[in-house]
N, C-alpha and C positions, 0 to 999 in steps of 0.2 A: 291544636292549642300552641301558641309560641311558647318558646322556652324564655322562663320568668328570672331566674335567680342564676348568679354567680355559683361556682364550683366550692362546696365548703366541706371540710375534712376534720375529723377528730383527731388532734396532734397527741401521742402519748406524752411527748416532752412538755407540752403546756398543760396538759389535762383539759382541754378544752376545744369546742368545735370552732375552726378558724377558715376565713376566705382564702382559698388558696391563689397564690400569687406567685408564679415562677419567677426565678432569677433572671431567666431568658424566655419569653415566649415562642421564640424562635427555636429553641432547644430546650424542650422540658425534659428533666432526667429522673429517671426511678431505677433504684437498686431493691432485689428482693432475693433474699436467701434462698437458695435452691437444695436440691437433695444431695445426700451422701451415698453414693452408688455402691451399695454392698448388697442389697436385697430388692424385692419388690417394693415399691412405695405403698405405704399404706394410707386409707381413706383420710386419716388426720392430716397427711402431707397433700392430699388433694385441695383441701379447703384453701390454703395460700395461694395455689395455683389458679384455682378458680377464681378466687376473690381479686386478685391483683390482675388478672387477665380482663375481668370486667373493668377495672380501673385505667388498664391500658387501653382498652376500647373507647372509653368516655375520654380520655385526654386527647386521644387521637381525633375523636369527632369535635372536640373543643378545639384544639390547637392545629389541627391538620395531620395526617399520618406522617408525613415528612418531617415533622417538629418535634416527634417525641421520640426519646431514647430509652428502651428498656433493657435492663442488664439482670440477668438470674443466672446466677453461678452454678458450677458442679463442683462438690467437694471429691477429688479422687484420691486423697492421702489422709488417712485416718486409722486409728487403732480397730475399728470395726472391720475395715477392709483388709487390713493386713491379716485379721484372726480368720476372715471367712476364707480369703484366698488360700489360706495354710490348712484349713479343714478341708477345702474341696481338691487341695493337691494341685492347684493353677496358679498361673502367675497373676500378679496384681493387676497388670495391664488388662489381661484377659476378663478378670472380673468386671473392673471397671466399665471395659467397652460393652460387656454383655448387658450389664444392669443399666448402664445410660440409656442402651437401645431401649430395653424394656420400659423404662420411665417414659421414654418419648412416645413409644407405640401407645402406651396407656394414656398418657394426657392428650394425645391427639386425638383419641376416641371421646374426650371430653369436650370437644371444639375449643381447644387452647390455642392461641395464636403463638407461634415462636418467638421470643424475645429478639430485640435488635441483636444484641450480644449475648452469647453463653460461654463465659470464659471457665477454664479449668484451672483448678488450684495448681496443680502440676506444671503447668505453663507459664505461672506467674511467680516462680521462685526469685528470680532476679529482684522482682519489685516488692518482695516481702523482705527481702535481706536489707534493701535499700532504705525502707520503712525502718526497720530495725536498728541500722546505723545511725539514721536521724534522731531515733528515740533515745539513743545512748549518748549522741552529740549534745542533746536537748537538755539532758540531764533527767530522763524518765524511765531510763532502763538501764540494766546492768548485766554484767557475765559472771556467772558463778558454777564451777563445776561443770563446764560443759554446757550450761544452759543460758539463755539471755532471757530475763524476766524483766516485767513492767513494774516499775516502782509505784504502786498505787497511792500511797501517801504524798507523792510529788505532784498530785493532781487534786487541788483542794474541792473541786466540785464533783468528785468522783461519785456516781451514785445518783446523779440529777434525773435520768430516765427512769429509774426505777423508783425514785422518790423514797430512797432509803439510806441511813447513815452507814459508815464503814461497820459499827459494832451491829447494826441489825443485818447487814449483808453477811457478816463473819457468821453471826448464829444461825441464819438460813442455808447457808451454803455448805456444800462439802469441800471444805478447804483442805487442800492435800499440804500435810505437816512436812517441811524438808528443811534440814539444817542450813541450807545455803540459800533461804530466803531472808530477806531483810525484814519483811513483815508477812504473817500469815496470809494476808489478801493478795499480795503479790502473785501474778500469774504468768504462765509461760508463753513468750514468744518464739523460742527455737529450744529443741532439746536433742540430746545424741540419739542416733539411731541403733537399734538392736540389730544384732546380725540377722540377715535375711531381710530387712525392713529397707524400704526406699531410703536414700540419703543423698544428700548434696554437700558441696563444700560448705562449712559454716562461716557466717560474719562474726563480728566482734574479735577477730583474732584468735577464735578457737581453732585448734587444730584438726580435732577430729569431726568427720563427717556428722551430720545431722538432718533434722526435718523441721518444718514450721510446726508451731502452735496452733490451733483451730482458729482462734480469733484473727489471728494477723492476717487470714486469707482474705476475707470480705474486705478488710481495709486496704489492703493492697487492689486487689480487683476492682473495687468501687473507684478508688483513686485513679487507676490506670485508664478506665475507661468512662468515667464521669466527672474527675476531677476533684480537687481537694473539698470543696463545698459543693452539694447538689441539692435538688427538690425534695425528693421523697424517698425514703427507706421503708421497706414492708417486711412482714413476715408474722410467725406464729406469736401469740403472747407468750409461750413458753422461752422465747428467745430475748425478752427484753433484759432478764438477767441470768447468767452472766454476759451471755454472747453480744447482744447489742450494747450494752453497758461499755463492755471492754472495746469492741469496733470504736465507739465514740472517744474513749480515752486515748488509744493508740492514734486514731487519724487527728485529731484536734491536737494532740502535743507533739506529733510528727511535724504537722504542718504549722502550728501555731495559729489556728483559726479557733473561732468561738463557737462554732457548730461544725458537724460532720453534714447531716441532712437536715434541712429546715423543718420537715414534716415528717413525723415518725407515724406509721399506720401499723396496727397489730390485729390480726384476727382471734378470735376466743376458741376455747378449748372444744374438743369434740368427744363426744362419749357414745358409747353403742348400748341400745336399749336401756337406758338408765344406769349404764355403768362404765367406768374408766375401762378404755379398752387396753388389754393385754393379754399376752399369749396364755398366762396361767389360768386365765378365766375362761379360755377358749373363744373369746369373740374378738381376736384380732383379725382385721379385714382388710386386704390389701385392693388397690385399684384393679387389679387384674382379676382378682376373684369377682369382684362386683360386675365387671363387663362380661362375664361369662353367662350372667342371667339378666342383668339390665342394659339397657342401651347407654351410651354416653350421655344422651338428651337427658335421660331421667335422671341419671346421676348429679348432673349439672344442674337441672331445674331443682332437684331435690336440697341441693346445697344451697342455694340462692333463695329458698323460702323463708330462711332465717337472716337476720341481719348479722352482718360479718362480725360485728364486734360482740355478738351474744353467744353464749355456749349453744352448741347444737347437740341434739340427742338424735343419733343415727338410729332409725327403727324401720322396720320392714314394713309397717303399717304405712309410713310416712312415703316410703318408695313407691308402695302399691298406688297411693292417692295422687302422687306425682305422674306415674304411668297414665292414670285414669285421665288426668288433666290433658296431657299431651295427646292421648287417643282421641279426646273430644276436639282439642284444637286441629289434628289431624283431618276431621271431616271437614271443617270449615276452609282449612287450606285447599282441599280437594276442589270444594265448590267454588272457590274465588280464583282457582288456577294455580295457588301454590307458587307462581313465579312473582320474584320481587322486582317490579318496575323500576326502572332506573330512577324515574322522578319521583318515586315514594320516600318520604322522611319520616324518621321516626316522630312519635306522638310528642309533643312538648311536656304534657304532665309526666311521660315516663323519664323524660330527660331531666325533669326538675327533681323527680324523686332520686335519681341516680346522683344528681349534682348534691343533693343533701346527704352527704356522707355514706354515698352507696346504698341508698336504702332500697334495696332489692325486693323486700316483702311489699313496699308501698307500689315500686314499679310493676311487679307482677299482678296486684290488685288491678291496676289501670289496665294490663293487659287483657285481664278477665272481663273489663268493661268494654274494651274495645273488640273483643271476641264476641262478646254477647250482641253488639250492633252489627258486626260481620254477619253473625248467623242470621239476624234478621233481616239480611240483603243489602246493608249499607257498605258498598266497595269501598268508598273511602275510607270508612275505619278499619276495613279489612287491610288496605294498603299500610295505613300507619301502624295496624297491629304486626304485620308481617315485618316491616323494616324496625320497629322498636324491639322485637324477637331478636333480629338479625344484630341487632347493635348489642344486645346483651350477651351474644355469642352462640345463640341456638342456630342450628342448621336447619332453616325452613324447607329446605330442598327435601329433607327427610321426612317432612311431614305429608309430602304429595308426592306420590308415584303414579303419575299418569300411566294409564293402561295403552299401549300404543295399538292401533288397528290389527298389526299382526298377530297379536296376541289375543284376539277375540275369536270366538266361533259362533257360528249360528245356532239359534236356539230351535231345536226341532221337536222336543218332548212337550207336549200340550200341558200333561200335568205340572211339569215344572214351572211353565209359565203361569200357571193359574196358582201355584202355592207363592212363587216369588211376588206375582202382582198383589196377591192378598197380603203378604208381609210389607210390601213397600205403601199400600194404602194404611196399614196400620201403623206404620211408623210416620206417615205422614199425620195421621190423627194425634199420635203423640207429641209430634213437634207442635201442632197448633196449639195443644193443651199446655204446651212448655214443659212436658215432661220428658226432658232430654235424656234422662237415665234409661228410659225405656227405647226412646229413638235409638239412643246409642247400642244398646244390648240388640236390637234386631238388625241394624247395620252389621254388628259383629257376628250375628248369626248366619246372615247372608254371605259375609265375607269369607266365613269357614267353609261355605258351601261354594266357593269359587265364584260368587255373584259380586259383580262390580258395580256400585251405585253411583250416579252422578247426578249432583244438585245443581240446577241452574234457574235463575229467575226470569220470568216470563216478562220480556220488556213490555207486553201489551196490557197485563194484569198486575204485574208487580209481585205474582204469587211464586213460590218455589216450586220447580217441576221437577220430579225425579224419573230419570231413567235409569235402566240397568243393562248390563252386558256379562256374557260368561267370559271369565279368563281361560286361557287355553291351558 
């Protein structure tokens, strides 16, 4: 099927689904908030990583890989980092280097493409200070007792992203009460460093060294690498307020622009087995923990079964279902060769589903249809199926592990041959009856015994013929 529709995305800023029109189709720009590197990333952190990887891939498909710039930052200066480094008795740099590597290793297993740029907060201190000086000059920030704070009442439409008034935000936020604040909602742009903490020369004429607040980091890094105004800003729904609200305030008031990003996308919350994930409940799961039991393909597939804006309940049952699906798909991949042909194109219906605000459940439903046709011997559907899965970030090569001739042994045991041939015949009958569950069970039983099945279409009769060999 041909692709039918334009890309439409739900914009948190306007609360509606809108057609995506980039500022410059030759330079489509997206920023997503990345990890704070003090420990292994948890499964909730994996959701935006996977979701915005799918969007990155889709944008590359639509506009061309050379015309999309994706920036995902690393926060490597933070109170949690300082505390963890002190607890472990190691340097902050040692901790952040180790945990950043852990993060990269874990998400690589999830099939995630590296972003175009991955800036670190500590490498953009000068940009942060320049932004702070601009805010002071424009009357939107002030220095007080070694701090620099954003003057929230100076921005009349502060709160537009979260759609809340100042009173509502103050009531729902944990506002730090400090005598040097002009208004309780004012937030920190720069603060003094305590002994042993990272520090830099301060802006605004402050003589004591200090360090940046959290929110100013992303404004500075996004501005440096994407410009004052760019196309898409993404992250988890928990970041809408205060982080993204404050990013908008800083960037707009420093640059004098009407918007920071034109489209704001947020993925929904994640809970585990029906409960909020927390260490106190004993259900805190890291990506690293999951990968000890499940493949990255299974984790990615399970994440994309739920639409990104909806809450997701992360359960063992769902993971088992996802694994079963990929196991069945592996059989089809084996039969059609598993190799993604250069001329194979993604299915139009899959593309249309993704263009409809990243409707991955609908895209996966279409993948099931294509897999069914491929199972019946439709090689054209098989090629579309593989190309579509690859576009969604699945490593189709993992579904197909062809057995090389050097790994095969000659069958000399006649009793074994009889048993295998009997099971192969039973599997064939199950397939004809469309009892694919039983067919998969027999295949798995044979595989556990070291028997490799190969399904191929008989060009003369159109029937599926199965041969088998023993792996060494």
